[in-house]
N, C-alpha and C positions, 0 to 999 in steps of 0.2 A: 594508631599503632605505627611506630617508626620503622620497625624491622620486619622483613618478610619471613615467611615460614622457614625457608632454607637457612637463612642467617641465624634465626632464633635457635634452630636445631643445633647448629655448630656452636653457637654461643653457650647454650646450656651445658654442652660437654666441657667447654673451657672453664665455665664458672664453677664446675664441680672440683676443679683443681685448686681453687682458692684455699688458703690455709687458715688465715685469721680473719677477723672482721675489718671492714673498711667503712669510713664515713665520707660520703660525697656531700660537699658544701656547695650549694647552688645559689648563684646571683642572677636573678631573672627579672626582666621588665615585662611590658605588655606587647612587645613587638613579636612578629611571626617567628623569628629565629629563637627567641626566648621560649615561646610556646612549644616549638619542636624540641628544643633542648630539654625542657622539663619533661616532655613526653618520653624522650629517650631515657633520661635518668630514672624516671618512675618505672619504666619497663625493665631496666636493669635490676632495680630493687625488688620488683615482683618476681624475678627469676632466681634470686638467691637470698636466703635468710642472713647471709654474712654481709649484705650491703645495706647500710642505713643512709637516709637522706635527711639533710636539714637545710633550711634557708639561711643565707649569710650575705654579708656585704663584702664583695671582692672588688679588686681595683678596676675590673672591666665587667660590664654587663652587656650581653649575656656571657657567662662563663661558669665553670664549676671546677672544684679542686677535689683530688682523691687523696685521702689521708688515712693514716693509722689512727685508731681511737686515741684521743687525748694528745695527738701530735700532728702538726702540719708537716707534710712531707715535701711541700714545695712543687707538687705536680699539678698544673692547672691547664685546662683546655678552654680557650676563649673562642666560642663558636661550637659547631657540632662535628666531632671527629668521626664522620662516616667516610665513604669512598676509600681512598688509599690509606686514610688515617684510622680506619676501624681497628686494624691490628694494633696500632699504638695505644688505643683505648683499652683493648683486652689485656695487653701486656702490662699496662699501668695497674689495672685492677689486680692481676695475678701477683706482680712484684711487690706492690704495696701490702698485699695480704700476707707476704712473707715467703712467697715461692721464689726459689733461687733462680737468678737469671742464667741464661746459657752464655756465659762469658768466662774466659780463663781467669784463674786466681791472680795472675800477675796484673791484669787490667783492673780487677776489683781492688787490689791493694793500692794501685796508683790513684784510683778515684777516691778511696778513703783517706789518702794522704794529702789531698788538696787542702791548702791552708788559705785563709782569707774569705771574703764574701763574694759569691758569684751569682748574679741575678741574670739569667738568660731569657731572651724572648726570641722565638722563631716565627717568622711570617711564612705561611704556607698556602698552597691552594689544594683543594681536595682531589684535583685531577693530577697532581704532581707525584710521579712515581719515585722521584729522588728525595722527597721530603720526609717520608716515614723514618728512614734510617737516622736522620738528624734528630727528629722528635724523640724517637725511642732512645737514642744515645743520651740526650740531655735529660730525659725523664729518669733514666737509669742512674745518672750521676746525682740527680736530686734525691732519689730514693736511698742511695748508698751513703750520701754525705750531707749532713745537716747544714753545711755552709753553702750549698748549691740549691737554687730554685730555678724552675723553668716554666714558662707559659707558652703554649702553642697558640698562635693567633691565625685564624682563618681569614685570609685577605678578603674573601667574598663577604664575610659578615662585618668586617671592620674596614670598609673601603676608604673612609675619610682618613683614618690613621695611616693606611698604606700610601695614600696620595700625599699626605703631609710629610711623610718620611722619604718620598720619591723612590719607593720600592718598586722596581720593574723586573725583578727576577726572583724566583723562589727555588729552594728555601733561602731566606735572608735571616741571618742570626745577629742579634744585638746582645752585647754583654755590658751590664751596668749602664745601659742607655747609649753606649757607643757601638758603631758597626763592628762586628767581629769577623764575619765571613759569609760567603754565599756559595750555593751549590752543594752537592752531596759531600757529606763528611762522616767518616766512621767515628766511633768513640775513640779509637786510637789516634785518629787525626786531630780530633778536638783536644785530647790530652797533650798531643805534641805541640799544638798551638799555644797551650797553656804552659809549655816549658818542660814536658817530660818525654821528649823524643829519645829513642835509643841512639847512643853515639858509637863511634868506631870501636871503643874499648869492649863493647858487648860482643863484637865479632872477632876479637883478636885471637882467641884460642880455638877457632874452628878447624878441625881436621880437613884435609882435602876431600872433596866429594868424588863419587864415581860419575854422577850426572848432576849438573847444576842448571836449573831452568830459570830463565830471566823473563818474568811476565806471568800474570795469573789470570788471563782471560780463558776462553774455552780451549785454545790451543795449549797454553801453558799448563792448565789444570789437567788436561788429558795427558800431556807428556809426563807430568810428575806422577800421576797415578800409574801409567804404564811402566815407568822406570822403577817405581817403588815395588810394584808387583813382581819384578825380577829379583827382589831381595838385595838390591845394590844401594849404596849410600847416596841418598837423593836430597837435594836442597832446592828451594824455590824462593826467588826474590820477587816480592809482590808490592807494587804501589797500592793497588786495591784489587781484590778479587773481582772477576767479572769483566774488568776493562770496559770497553765500549758497550757491552751488553747491559751495563748499568743504566745507560742512556737510551735503551730501547724499551718501548712500552709493550705493545702487543706482539707476540711471536706466534705465528700460525703455520710456519713451515718447518718446525723442528719435528722431524718424523717420529711418530708414535705418540706425540702429544698434540691434540687438536689445538690447544691454546695454552700459552703460559706468558708470563711477563718477565722482562729483563732482570729486575732485582731479585725475583723469586728464583730464576735460573742461576744467577750469580751466587745466591746463598747456598743453593744445592751444590754448586761447584766447590765452594769453600768447605762445606760439610764433608763432601766426598773425599777431597784431598786430605782433610784432617783425620779420616778413617785409616790412613796409611802412615807408615813410619817415614814422614817427610819433614825435614827441618824447614819450617816456614819463617821467612824473614819479611815482616810486613812493613809498610810505609817506607820502602827503600827503592831508590832508583839507581840503575847502573850508569856509570859515566865513561868507562873505558874497558876495552877487551884486548888482551895481548896473549899471543901464543908463545909460551916458553917451554920448559920441560913439561910443566902442566899448563893449563889455560888459566889465566888470571882475569878476574872480573873486579874492577875497582868500583866501589859505590860512591855516591855523592857525599856521604859523610866521611870519606877517606879510607874506609875499611877495604881490605883486599881479600877476596875469597878465591880459593884455588880448586880446580876440578880436572878430572881426566877427560871429561866430555862436557860440552855446554850446549843447551838448546835455547835459541833466541826466539821468544814469542812475545815481542813487545807491542804487537798490534798497530793500530792506526788511530788518528784523531781527526776531528772535523777540519776540513781545509778552510783557511781564512781567505776572504776575497781580496785582502791587502789593499784597501783604498783608505784615503784619509777619513777619519771619523770612526772606523771600525773598532780599533783598540780603545780609543778615548771613550766611546759610548757603550762598551761592553757592559751588560747588566743595567744600562741606563737607556734601554730601547733597542740595543743590538742583542739578539738572542740566537741560540742554536738549537733549543729544544721546544718545539711547538706544544708538546703535551704539557710540559712543566709551566711554561711562561705564558702560553696562549690566553688563559683566563684573566691575566692582568691587563690585557688589551681589549677587554670587552667593550664593544661600542666604538672602537677606534679604527683608524685606517693604518694598515700595515703592508709591508712589501715582503715577498719571498724571493730571494736571489737563488736561481737554479731551477731548471726545467726537467731534471731527471726524476726518477721515481720518488726519492725522498723529498724533493722540492714540491712536487705536485701533490703528494700525500699530505705534506704540511699545509699547502694552500687549501685543500679540501677541508682538512681538519679545522683550520683557522676560520674559514668562511662561515662555519656554524657558530662562531663566538663573536668575531669582530664585525665592524660595520662594513669594511671593504678590504679586499686583498688585491694587490697588484703583483703579478708574477713577472720577473725580469729574467729572460733567457738570452745568453750570449749568441747561440747558434740561430740560424734561420728557422729551425723547427724544434719543438719540444722533443726531449729524448725519452720521456716517460712511456710506460706501456699504454697501448691504445685504450684499454678499459679505464685507466685512470684519467686519460685526456678527455674521454667521453663524459665522465662524471664531472670533471672540472668545468667543461664548457656548458654543462647544464645549469651551472650556478649563476644567479643573477648579480651577485655582488663581487664578482671576480673580473679583473682586467688582465689580459695576457699581453706582454710586450716582448716580441721576439727580435733577434738580431740587434740587441742593445748591449752596451757595455756600461757597467756601473762605474761611475767616476768618483763619487764622494757621498758619504753619509753625513748630513749636516745636523747641527744642533748647537745649543749653548750649554746648559747644564744637563740636558737630555736630548734625545733624537727629536728633530722637528721636520726632517725631510730627507730625500735622496735625489742625487743628480745622476743622470745617465746620458749616454751618447747614442744616437741612432747611427748604426755602423754603415748604413747606405749613404746618408746625407751628411754625416759627421756633425749634425746639429745637437747641441747639448740642451737637455730639458730638465726641469726640476719639479718634483711632486712633494706636496706637503703631507706628512704622515707622522705617526708617533712610534712606529716600531719596524724593525728590519730583522727578518729571520734568514740566516745564511745557511744554505743547503746545497753546497757544491762539491760534495764528495769527500774523499778521505786522503790523508797523507800519512805514509808509514812513519812510526816512531823509531827511526834508525839513525838520526843525525849523529848521535853519540858514538857511533861505530867508526866514523871517519873512513880510513882506508883499511881497517882491520879485516873486513871481509868484502867480497865482491858484491856490488849493488848495481842495479840498472839505473837509467837516467832519471827515473822518478824516485829513486832511493830505496826501492824494494830489494830485499836480499835474494840473490839468485840461488836456487836450490835444485838438486836433482830429484829423481823419483824416490829416493830414500830420505829426503829432507836434508841431505848433506850440502854444506857450502864448499867454497874452494879451499877452506882451511881444514886440514885433517882434525877431526874431533869436535868441530863446531857445526852444529845442525841448526835449522830454523824452521818455524811452522807458523801458519796462520796469516793474518792480514799484513804482517810486516814483510812477507815474501812475495815473489813474483807469481804466485798462484793466480790463475785468471779470474776466479770468482771468489768474492769475499762474502762468505756465509758462515753462520755459527757451526752448522753441521760439518762443513768442509774444514773449518779450523780444528774442530775436535779430531777429525780423521787425520789431519796432517800432524797434529800433536802426537797422536799414537804412532804414526809412521816415523816421525823424528826420534821418538824414544826407542822404538825397535831398531832403527838405524844406528842409534848411539850404542845400544846394547851389543849389536852385531860388531860395531867398530871396537868396543872394549874387549870382547872375547877374541878378536882376531889380532889385537895389538898387545 
């Protein structure tokens, strides 16, 4: 039996939502993965009379495809879609059976209008929390458009293929045999890469807003909801809902929820915002802000939006270590997400740069997968919490180097080592390894503002207790501000504060 009782209970409820019959075609060998995959497929078939199974020859073994009766839908799983991909399997069964996807009509039309032949392959790991969105988006495109096919490939089950293609980060997507993109991508982002991105003309006729929110993480989502609840005209510019939360796996300090995961929380944020009368502009980045009679926000596509008040909630991003080799070997051994990419370094030697909480958590996490972890910390002592340090030092396959400065990440076509300097002796040393995880904190996404609002020396927007900046009508919230603690719950609170501050400003002016 592949599934435990709890999961079977949930699955039974989902399978009742199937509308038509589906046929699972299975290509299996005598290996262990094949045996487990056949057991899973047989278990699915035993749970619903609408699921039929037959043996077939597919291009990869072990794999199985999910089809409408008499028609190949182009949805294939190579490997066993459990772990984070279990939802992808359930959604594929429901959508192939005819259940309508939870996607807006405009997106469905764009998918149906794709011309030409598109054969997608996505390489994933079952521990990657960024992978399911890509898998589900490409599956949806395959189900809605006969010109599109997609195969999800579990890197753990197809190690030779992953190594031959030098894949060192997941998800990695190939289109018609050529590299297409890596990292989290929404269906809208994939469509934009295929050439159907919204241009400036789509924004030309928008009336001025009362409140325009820039950024859709916890702070921006909270600000948009609080503004919309006041019954005022609210817009939100979003590159991707959730922001950094999308790159966070386990969340255990979001009060009232003992445990959740980043992508799940991000999906809830988006759903909550969509419950209100908010004009949502996705896949957009702001590039300029100017205070005139109204406040103008120019987007990277050239469109100009106007509003009486603006709330900046553009969050922060991983700080780069800025040494030779970092940019060159990004996704070729240089990584920023230990949960996503850690499994690809199984049995290898990796380094973690950074001795704060995120760096030490990453090192502990990786130590359970890789052969050896070397931690490099610039200061004479680690900055992580004592409980994490204690756990770290109890591990036999971890080396900690303190008071050292990273000088270079070396490699040819991929990472082969790291050079560092002992800050006491100034002696430079080199370690041979295959991966480097950079975990040295955050930098605010505020470069685009220039001199438009007052920022501190590290680029954070300076706000008062109401979230107001030095520019009347411009407010800011979350990790892009000088708030001392960067936490999801604090960002949500500051988003609410900024929206209430903006509303107060509107009724007084």
